[in-house]
N, C-alpha and C positions, 0 to 999 in steps of 0.2 A: 503494501501498498504504500502509497507518496505521500511524505506528509504533507504534502502541501492540501491533502485530502482531509484532515482534520478542523479549515478554516471552514468558515462559514458561507454561503453559496457566494453572496452579495460580492465579499472579497474575493473572492475567482472569480464572476463577473467584469467587477473594477480593471482584473490588474490582464484575462482575457481583453478588455475594449481598449487601457492604457498599450496597449503591445499590438492593435488590428486596426484602430480605429481611433484614434486620440491626436488632436493636432500637434502642431507644438505647445500656441497659448494654450490649450489646455491640458497639458503639460504639464504648464510651468502652475497652472492655477490648481489640478491635483497636489502636486509637489507641495506647494506651500499648504494646502487644509491641511496635508496630510504629516509637515512637519511640526505645525501648530499646534493640532491633536494629541498626536504624541510627542510634544516636550510639554503638555494642559497632563495629560495623565503618566509622564511620568513623576512631577512634581506631588501631585495626587498619589501616588506609589512610595516616591519617598521619603515622606509628610507621614504616612503613613507608618514607615518600618519605624522613622526615628521614633513615632510615638510608642511601639513596641520595646525601642530599647531601654525609656525610661522609665515603662512601666515594670521591665521589668529588672532596673536599678544599672544597666549596661550605661 
């Protein structure tokens, strides 16, 4: 089984769209959107990790 099969169908469709149909302008917009989304999610997860360390006394 391909590791990519574990991701949601919507992500698979997005990757297919990027590979086959997206223009350069669309690729730039998608990249900005994904970069911002990943950055925000990383901040949320890192704050959660810091809170766990505080609760554990670390």
